[in-house]
Wavefront OBJ file of the C-alpha trace (Angstrom):
o trace
v -0.011 -0.129 -0.207
v 3.111 2.001 0.451
v 3.172 2.818 -3.408
v -0.279 3.768 -3.477
v -0.004 6.221 -0.687
v 2.741 7.886 -2.510
v 0.986 8.061 -5.303
v -1.719 9.727 -3.942
v -0.157 12.219 -2.540
v 1.508 13.342 -5.397
v -1.490 13.548 -7.037
v -2.988 15.884 -4.229
v 0.283 17.877 -4.211
v -0.352 18.488 -7.760
v -3.747 19.629 -7.539
v -3.120 21.661 -4.829
v -0.260 23.475 -7.248
v -2.450 23.943 -9.834
v -5.347 25.442 -7.864
v -2.626 27.508 -5.946
v -3.480 25.636 -2.436
v -0.563 25.360 0.115
v 0.715 22.069 0.686
v 1.198 22.808 4.168
v -2.249 22.488 4.659
v -2.479 18.931 3.464
v 0.883 17.757 5.331
v -1.244 19.324 8.511
v -4.025 17.060 7.433
v -1.946 14.205 7.678
v 0.016 14.521 10.645
v -3.500 14.774 11.854
v -4.702 11.922 10.353
v -2.128 9.601 12.136
v -2.544 6.195 12.592
v -2.206 3.301 9.946
v -1.883 3.317 6.252
v -5.214 2.477 5.475
v -6.510 5.118 7.369
v -3.981 7.833 5.634
v -4.743 6.174 2.182
v -8.316 6.886 3.065
v -7.839 10.396 4.302
v -5.593 11.390 1.236
v -8.304 10.030 -1.382
v -11.184 12.093 0.362
v -8.499 15.050 0.535
v -8.190 14.597 -3.380
v -11.485 13.755 -4.063
v -12.453 17.740 -2.336
v -9.473 19.081 -4.364
v -10.804 17.672 -7.913
v -14.277 19.056 -6.459
v -12.722 22.014 -6.219
v -10.975 21.797 -9.469
v -14.342 21.405 -11.513
v -16.062 24.305 -10.225
v -12.874 26.595 -10.364
v -12.333 25.595 -14.000
v -16.764 26.048 -14.525
v -15.749 29.699 -12.846
v -13.437 30.146 -15.639
v -15.488 28.810 -18.703
v -18.077 31.317 -17.687
v -16.051 34.127 -17.084
v -14.235 32.935 -20.662
v -17.444 32.883 -21.998
v -18.616 36.514 -21.557
v -15.014 37.520 -22.765
v -15.296 35.681 -25.894
v -19.297 37.081 -26.323
v -18.044 40.412 -26.254
v -15.068 40.265 -27.954
v -17.359 38.693 -30.742
v -19.390 41.795 -30.640
v -16.512 44.023 -31.109
v -14.015 42.122 -33.394
v -15.788 39.228 -35.007
v -14.717 35.935 -34.212
v -10.868 36.284 -34.851
v -10.933 36.027 -30.790
v -11.913 32.249 -30.601
v -8.286 31.281 -30.140
v -7.449 32.793 -27.319
v -10.860 31.472 -25.759
v -9.485 28.078 -27.057
v -5.964 29.138 -25.436
v -7.520 30.356 -21.864
v -9.296 27.133 -21.497
v -6.061 24.855 -21.758
v -4.421 26.417 -19.607
v -2.754 24.417 -16.490
v -3.249 28.155 -14.386
v -6.466 27.388 -12.460
v -5.286 29.735 -9.283
v -7.125 32.404 -7.723
v -5.182 34.811 -9.087
v -5.454 34.253 -12.787
v -9.241 33.978 -12.233
v -9.009 37.268 -11.060
v -7.384 38.647 -14.306
v -9.872 37.468 -16.140
v -12.854 38.933 -14.527
v -11.243 42.215 -14.659
v -10.582 41.795 -18.408
v -14.400 41.065 -18.363
v -15.326 43.938 -16.504
v -12.932 45.981 -18.711
v -15.140 44.242 -21.962
v -18.308 44.840 -20.098
v -17.491 48.824 -19.919
v -16.131 48.958 -23.040
v -19.485 47.293 -24.297
v -21.737 49.986 -21.931
v -19.855 53.075 -23.558
v -20.061 51.460 -27.371
v -23.515 51.291 -26.565
v -23.878 54.343 -25.253
v -21.633 55.672 -28.187
v -24.120 54.554 -30.841
v -27.127 55.410 -28.847
v -25.976 58.753 -29.462
v -25.196 58.205 -33.084
v -28.289 57.014 -33.659
v -30.176 60.092 -31.403
v -28.156 62.574 -33.763
v -29.090 60.373 -36.897
v -32.959 60.909 -35.924
v -32.470 64.783 -35.282
v -30.507 64.765 -38.553
v -33.557 63.446 -40.631
v -35.795 65.270 -38.939
v -34.517 68.533 -40.091
v -33.384 66.960 -43.989
v -36.740 65.456 -44.044
v -35.232 61.808 -44.209
v -36.153 58.326 -43.448
v -34.382 57.266 -40.286
v -35.100 53.678 -40.516
v -34.019 53.000 -44.209
v -30.580 54.749 -43.330
v -30.234 52.876 -40.068
v -31.255 49.457 -41.479
v -28.488 50.158 -44.262
v -25.911 50.526 -41.769
v -26.758 47.328 -39.270
v -30.737 45.567 -39.402
v -29.964 45.664 -35.653
v -30.643 49.657 -34.986
v -34.278 48.760 -36.965
v -35.256 46.383 -34.039
v -36.298 48.655 -30.998
v -36.198 45.225 -28.486
v -32.974 43.538 -29.942
v -29.368 44.042 -28.833
v -27.724 46.847 -30.958
v -24.638 46.208 -32.740
v -21.762 47.461 -31.396
v -18.731 46.224 -33.288
v -16.211 48.784 -34.637
v -17.464 48.535 -38.559
v -21.026 49.267 -37.318
v -19.839 52.165 -35.241
v -17.649 53.704 -38.269
v -20.387 53.191 -40.294
v -22.538 55.412 -38.159
v -20.098 57.847 -37.158
v -19.409 58.308 -41.152
v -23.396 58.713 -41.674
v -23.687 61.308 -39.056
v -20.824 63.260 -40.372
v -22.005 62.898 -44.438
v -25.566 63.987 -42.789
v -24.061 66.923 -40.750
v -22.497 67.988 -44.447
v -25.631 67.645 -46.042
v -27.205 69.789 -43.171
v -24.486 72.494 -43.660
v -24.975 72.908 -47.270
v -28.535 72.599 -46.956
v -28.973 75.574 -44.628
v -26.277 77.907 -47.136
v -28.526 77.251 -49.434
v -31.834 78.241 -47.242
v -30.140 81.020 -46.217
v -28.879 82.386 -49.692
v -32.696 81.884 -50.736
v -33.699 83.648 -47.578
v -32.043 86.468 -48.547
v -33.234 86.557 -51.909
v -36.547 86.451 -50.358
v -35.490 89.921 -48.040
v -34.206 91.649 -51.107
v -37.254 90.909 -53.461
v -40.318 91.978 -50.150
v -38.227 95.242 -49.978
v -37.538 95.916 -53.783
v -41.263 95.046 -54.660
v -42.748 96.401 -51.339
v -44.362 92.764 -51.161
v -47.369 92.717 -48.444
v -46.906 91.280 -44.537
v -49.735 88.736 -45.479
v -47.963 87.289 -48.903
v -44.445 87.118 -46.742
v -46.196 85.148 -44.009
v -45.592 81.620 -45.663
v -41.792 81.857 -45.701
v -41.053 83.994 -42.406
v -40.068 80.305 -40.954
v -37.458 80.473 -43.952
v -36.443 84.551 -43.313
v -36.314 83.807 -39.357
v -33.254 81.793 -40.351
v -31.226 83.679 -42.422
v -28.834 84.336 -39.371
v -28.784 81.240 -37.417
v -25.737 78.966 -36.770
v -26.130 75.275 -37.568
v -27.018 73.839 -34.245
v -30.010 76.265 -34.140
v -31.530 75.208 -36.938
v -33.907 71.967 -35.296
v -37.091 72.499 -37.212
v -38.783 69.443 -38.787
v -38.701 69.481 -42.468
v -37.240 72.905 -41.953
v -34.392 71.595 -44.694
v -36.033 68.943 -46.535
v -35.770 68.658 -50.545
v -39.503 69.988 -50.710
v -39.126 73.021 -48.663
v -35.710 74.650 -50.793
v -37.550 73.325 -54.069
v -40.611 75.524 -52.590
v -38.680 78.439 -51.636
v -36.485 78.609 -54.709
v -39.451 78.031 -56.389
v -41.287 81.374 -55.118
v -37.425 82.827 -55.471
v -37.809 81.983 -58.803
v -41.129 84.043 -59.573
v -40.299 86.871 -58.037
v -37.294 86.979 -59.638
v -39.258 86.655 -63.105
v -41.716 89.541 -61.422
v -38.864 91.797 -60.651
v -37.337 91.483 -64.254
v -40.818 92.564 -65.796
v -41.001 95.257 -63.281
v -37.333 96.376 -64.343
v -38.321 96.086 -67.701
v -41.177 98.679 -67.160
v -39.082 100.162 -65.217
v -36.408 100.636 -67.926
v -38.267 101.360 -70.653
v -40.204 104.291 -68.242
v -36.433 105.566 -67.497
v -36.091 105.317 -71.494
v -38.833 107.585 -72.305
v -38.743 109.500 -69.764
v -34.763 110.397 -71.134
v -36.133 110.494 -75.114
v -38.559 112.965 -73.486
v -35.811 115.388 -72.003
v -33.624 114.881 -75.139
v -36.600 116.074 -77.140
v -37.755 118.854 -75.212
v -33.854 119.903 -74.894
v -33.375 118.787 -78.673
v -30.518 116.823 -78.036
v -29.861 114.086 -79.519
v -28.499 111.095 -77.843
v -26.913 108.029 -79.670
v -27.091 105.651 -76.002
v -31.156 106.029 -76.259
v -31.459 104.298 -79.513
v -28.234 102.051 -79.007
v -29.065 98.345 -78.983
v -28.657 97.653 -75.379
v -31.710 99.776 -74.917
v -34.051 97.601 -76.943
v -36.848 95.277 -75.000
v -35.367 92.543 -76.968
v -32.001 93.134 -75.713
v -33.602 92.554 -71.880
v -35.693 89.567 -72.627
v -33.068 87.980 -74.239
v -31.164 88.449 -70.518
v -28.089 90.155 -72.550
v -28.424 93.053 -70.655
v -28.381 92.910 -66.783
v -31.681 95.486 -66.288
v -30.281 96.590 -62.538
v -27.100 97.862 -64.976
v -29.160 99.151 -67.896
v -30.922 101.318 -65.304
v -28.050 102.770 -63.329
v -26.576 103.627 -66.846
v -30.277 105.424 -67.809
v -30.728 107.179 -64.937
v -26.803 108.611 -65.065
v -27.903 109.521 -68.917
v -30.541 111.743 -67.554
v -28.328 113.144 -64.613
v -26.347 114.472 -67.378
v -28.473 115.438 -69.700
v -30.346 117.510 -67.188
v -27.058 119.259 -66.120
v -26.371 120.162 -69.444
v -29.869 121.051 -70.569
v -29.406 123.512 -67.095
v -26.451 125.381 -69.605
v -28.762 125.368 -72.648
v -31.720 126.718 -71.228
v -30.868 130.508 -72.001
v -29.942 129.894 -75.371
v -33.046 127.354 -76.136
v -35.149 129.710 -75.407
v -33.536 132.498 -77.990
v -34.076 129.377 -80.559
v -37.603 129.182 -79.873
v -37.989 132.635 -80.242
v -35.914 132.943 -83.066
v -38.050 129.893 -84.930
v -41.469 131.496 -84.082
v -40.089 134.825 -85.542
v -38.922 132.841 -88.501
v -42.992 131.050 -89.160
v -44.125 134.594 -88.881
v -42.042 135.446 -91.787
v -42.891 132.448 -93.259
v -46.364 133.072 -92.948
v -46.097 136.631 -93.914
v -44.559 135.522 -97.333
v -47.502 133.946 -97.619
v -49.721 136.580 -96.937
v -47.846 139.033 -99.587
v -48.638 136.450 -101.879
v -51.906 136.212 -101.114
v -53.822 138.951 -104.363
v -56.814 138.791 -101.927
v -55.832 139.822 -98.967
v -57.231 143.065 -98.989
v -60.778 141.953 -100.131
v -63.211 143.194 -97.237
v -64.125 139.735 -95.904
v -64.743 139.038 -92.350
v -61.434 139.073 -89.993
v -59.598 140.873 -92.490
v -58.696 143.535 -90.132
v -57.729 140.915 -87.421
v -55.498 139.681 -90.335
v -54.073 143.166 -90.824
v -53.047 143.754 -87.349
v -51.110 139.745 -87.465
v -49.296 141.542 -90.819
v -48.204 144.689 -88.841
v -46.833 142.495 -85.747
v -45.105 139.875 -88.170
v -43.467 142.725 -90.174
v -41.628 144.054 -86.873
v -40.921 140.516 -85.414
v -39.408 139.850 -88.719
v -37.469 143.165 -88.383
v -35.575 141.780 -85.412
v -34.557 138.325 -86.547
v -31.061 139.216 -87.881
v -30.637 140.868 -84.007
v -31.679 137.387 -82.940
v -29.298 135.676 -85.345
v -26.464 137.781 -84.079
v -27.319 137.573 -80.285
v -27.438 133.322 -80.875
v -24.388 132.973 -82.851
v -22.506 134.990 -80.076
v -24.212 133.082 -77.195
v -23.382 129.638 -78.972
v -20.115 130.108 -79.792
v -19.453 131.615 -75.830
v -21.002 128.364 -74.797
v -19.117 125.695 -77.078
v -15.964 127.758 -76.000
v -16.799 127.194 -72.012
v -17.629 123.499 -72.616
v -15.306 122.309 -75.352
v -18.223 120.744 -77.428
v -20.019 121.832 -80.005
v -23.596 123.025 -79.535
v -26.290 120.623 -81.194
v -29.947 121.339 -81.960
v -31.370 117.855 -83.034
v -28.507 116.610 -84.406
v -27.108 119.594 -86.369
v -24.854 122.005 -84.917
v -26.618 125.689 -84.283
v -24.004 127.586 -85.597
v -24.273 125.869 -89.173
v -27.951 126.609 -89.001
v -27.555 130.179 -88.301
v -25.120 130.256 -91.004
v -27.275 128.628 -93.223
v -29.901 130.749 -92.430
v -28.046 134.386 -92.725
v -26.607 133.029 -95.969
v -30.472 132.374 -97.168
v -30.927 135.715 -96.359
v -28.190 137.388 -98.245
v -29.491 135.526 -101.442
v -33.257 136.863 -100.840
v -31.921 140.422 -100.657
v -30.096 139.720 -103.355
v -32.350 138.577 -105.506
v -35.007 140.985 -104.370
v -32.518 143.914 -105.651
v -31.761 142.143 -108.817
v -35.643 142.321 -109.472
v -35.592 145.610 -108.610
v -33.064 146.600 -111.239
v -35.142 144.882 -114.047
v -38.212 146.373 -112.837
v -36.312 149.591 -113.478
v -34.891 148.416 -116.889
v -37.483 147.488 -118.186
v -40.165 150.796 -116.762
v -36.780 152.445 -118.696
v -37.524 150.955 -122.010
v -41.081 151.550 -122.164
v -40.482 155.134 -121.293
v -37.880 155.095 -124.055
v -40.167 153.594 -126.084
v -42.999 156.103 -125.529
v -40.479 158.669 -126.386
v -39.927 157.551 -129.799
v -42.637 156.257 -130.612
v -45.893 157.916 -128.604
v -48.356 155.264 -127.132
v -51.406 154.342 -129.380
v -54.122 153.542 -127.177
v -57.066 151.288 -128.858
v -60.103 151.132 -127.604
v -60.253 147.744 -126.462
v -56.697 148.624 -124.833
v -58.571 151.941 -123.139
v -60.946 149.405 -121.487
v -58.388 147.338 -120.162
v -56.612 150.504 -119.067
v -59.599 151.559 -117.093
v -60.709 148.393 -115.366
v -57.077 147.993 -114.119
v -57.441 151.173 -112.156
v -58.635 149.445 -108.916
v -55.920 147.176 -109.768
v -53.705 150.027 -109.434
v -55.364 151.094 -106.290
v -54.812 147.992 -104.965
v -51.068 148.305 -105.566
v -50.563 151.314 -103.684
v -52.198 149.674 -100.674
v -49.358 147.246 -101.250
v -47.266 149.745 -100.692
v -49.071 150.810 -97.606
v -48.284 147.485 -95.715
v -45.298 145.518 -97.157
v -42.954 148.394 -98.691
v -42.579 148.434 -102.648
v -43.737 145.530 -103.691
v -43.232 144.194 -107.544
v -46.887 142.445 -109.335
v -47.457 139.581 -107.639
v -46.276 136.811 -108.986
v -48.553 133.259 -109.523
v -47.937 131.270 -106.181
v -46.003 127.849 -107.709
v -45.872 124.422 -105.750
v -43.474 124.994 -103.619
v -45.164 127.835 -101.988
v -47.320 124.395 -100.138
v -44.004 123.705 -98.095
v -43.811 127.173 -96.501
v -46.051 126.245 -93.489
v -43.896 123.403 -91.122
v -45.862 121.785 -88.982
v -43.002 122.176 -86.387
v -40.548 124.709 -85.505
v -37.654 122.380 -86.369
v -38.860 121.653 -90.117
v -38.471 125.124 -90.543
v -34.511 125.054 -90.640
v -34.452 121.678 -92.642
v -36.610 123.883 -95.154
v -34.233 126.536 -95.518
v -32.134 125.686 -98.275
v -34.927 123.915 -100.460
v -36.215 127.383 -100.273
v -33.587 129.825 -100.846
v -34.554 129.884 -104.444
v -38.383 129.776 -104.555
v -39.200 132.572 -101.709
v -37.951 135.731 -103.856
v -41.726 136.957 -104.631
v -42.805 136.594 -100.657
v -39.526 138.818 -99.681
v -40.404 141.326 -102.698
v -43.056 142.083 -100.889
v -40.933 143.729 -97.525
v -39.648 146.667 -97.396
v -35.808 146.949 -97.301
v -35.660 147.859 -93.638
v -36.616 144.498 -92.568
v -33.761 142.471 -93.942
l 1 2 3 4 5 6 7 8 9 10 11 12 13 14 15 16 17 18 19 20 21 22 23 24 25 26 27 28 29 30 31 32 33 34 35 36 37 38 39 40 41 42 43 44 45 46 47 48 49 50 51 52 53 54 55 56 57 58 59 60 61 62 63 64 65 66 67 68 69 70 71 72 73 74 75 76 77 78 79 80 81 82 83 84 85 86 87 88 89 90 91 92 93 94 95 96 97 98 99 100 101 102 103 104 105 106 107 108 109 110 111 112 113 114 115 116 117 118 119 120 121 122 123 124 125 126 127 128 129 130 131 132 133 134 135 136 137 138 139 140 141 142 143 144 145 146 147 148 149 150 151 152 153 154 155 156 157 158 159 160 161 162 163 164 165 166 167 168 169 170 171 172 173 174 175 176 177 178 179 180 181 182 183 184 185 186 187 188 189 190 191 192 193 194 195 196 197 198 199 200 201 202 203 204 205 206 207 208 209 210 211 212 213 214 215 216 217 218 219 220 221 222 223 224 225 226 227 228 229 230 231 232 233 234 235 236 237 238 239 240 241 242 243 244 245 246 247 248 249 250 251 252 253 254 255 256 257 258 259 260 261 262 263 264 265 266 267 268 269 270 271 272 273 274 275 276 277 278 279 280 281 282 283 284 285 286 287 288 289 290 291 292 293 294 295 296 297 298 299 300 301 302 303 304 305 306 307 308 309 310 311 312 313 314 315 316 317 318 319 320 321 322 323 324 325 326 327 328 329 330 331 332 333 334 335 336 337 338 339 340 341 342 343 344 345 346 347 348 349 350 351 352 353 354 355 356 357 358 359 360 361 362 363 364 365 366 367 368 369 370 371 372 373 374 375 376 377 378 379 380 381 382 383 384 385 386 387 388 389 390 391 392 393 394 395 396 397 398 399 400 401 402 403 404 405 406 407 408 409 410 411 412 413 414 415 416 417 418 419 420 421 422 423 424 425 426 427 428 429 430 431 432 433 434 435 436 437 438 439 440 441 442 443 444 445 446 447 448 449 450 451 452 453 454 455 456 457 458 459 460 461 462 463 464 465 466 467 468 469 470 471 472 473 474 475 476 477 478 479 480 481 482 483 484 485 486 487 488 489 490 491 492 493 494 495 496 497 498 499 500 501 502 503 504 505 506 507 508 509 510 511
């Protein structure tokens, strides 16, 4: 029995060593037992059985801890830690110290899992708030990351890859939120600008006040549901587009109104501005988008300001031009009046016409002085400003010079007609002196019938000075009644050789 006792004693010591039990306890138990070898063997067998039970219990404790470690590790990193689990189970070290180390490791993993669950929960909450603002489906986005996120009762996946995907999804939605927020604020700015520009009523603004109120909001402050949804942004963009079209239409109207204003000022001031008729001022250019209406409006307003400034300097000269043109019209009327052979017939209103003729002759006598003053003023204006004084596109000095030339030609024609009349009268007198007059009965009748004409001729002298017999008016006489003052100047050159008889009716001092 001695070998069996020794072997059992050895196994007992080996089990104690594996479980980290002190061998002194066994020795104390051996000494206490004492007695025969049989009793000693029974004692050792009993102790060995207790130790084996402790080993099984200890191994179960190890297995439970390792099982939990393996499960958590699998949740974190997958099945890559399975070999480690098997290696730990195969260990011969089943000591309490080793068990405590594994328990600490398990506790660490449990804390890590708790942190990961909190991190996943935070990511999901962030995703939920982002999807709420952006108008997106949280279940769809979370389900694409991991199906466990759509199971409210199940365990959430906390693997490294899943957490990384969650973080990436959150970051992506934050970037989308920032982009849409910038788009929203740009649209809000455009809305406010349009409302201010077109004086939009407050009741029309109420629908989009929740948009404009966020014009200066930061990213965390934008939390309203669907505030950054695609549908809402598209609706706001459509409203801005509608207002822009309305603005463009009103800008076109304003541009055309300003253009008409500029044309009226230029017409009143007799200024021809090339910019008014330029292509960029046309409606077609505005509708095609070739020209910015705001830029065009600014250019027209600048042009209006320049024209008004120039109008102040032209005012005095233009007033004198108007008086000169009125005098020229009266001169034209007087020429027509003097060509009328029936002007002295005693019809209704004849005395009023006669008074007008007298006033017209007085005004016509002032034309040379008017032209002289106008010429002096115009030259001074051109020297001061370094530009030509244009009147309806033509240089005023050239018009005045042309007028003076026409008057001089008329005076020369009148003098030539007087000389011809004098020579003709001298020839008749010489013939009568040589041959005498031989009046016939028919001539005497004509002479008698011509007496009233001589009386009428004497009346002509009393009104218009010495006049030649009135020739029959030609067709060009119909062109002596310009409907506009400016037309008179354009007709001067064409009338230079057609007005001789009319000026013959005026006394020399009128010229």
